[in-house]
Phi, psi and omega in degrees: 000138183250151174244132177244119180259112175276144181217162181074200180285140172239091188225181177308325183288329187247352188301322182299317179294318178295322180297321179300314180292315180299315181299317178294320184293315185283342180290333187266327183195171176302153192221137167253123177261112181267120183253014186295337181258010177285126184263338181205141180213145176227195183298337176295329177294319176297315179300320178299314180295319178295322177293324175299318177298314181300314181292322178298312179299319179297331180266003182071029182247170176242155180223140177231160176249149172229133174061051176298122180300146182302323179299322177287326174300313181296317180296318180293325176293318179300319180278351180073032184239013183306318183291348179272347179290152175299156179294157177280136174270142175275187182295330177272182181293140177298154178278000000 
C-alpha cells in the first residue's frame, strides 16, 4: 500500500498537476491520500478525489483518505456527496 501526501493548495489552478501524480500512484497499488498538508481546497479538490476513486476502481485498487480538511467536509456536505468520498484511513494501515 502506498501513501500519497498532497500539499499546498488543491484548487482549480493546481488540480491538473495533482491529478497526474494521483493517477500514476493509484495505477500501481492501493493508495492512502494524505491531505494533512493541504493549505487550500475548493470544488476542484473534490473532483480530484472523485477521479481518484474512479481510476482506483478501474485499476482494481482501493483508495482511502487521511486528514480530510474541514472545508472539504463542509463542501461535500453542501453538495450532498459526502457518501461518495473514499473512506477515512485511521492512523494505522486501512483494513
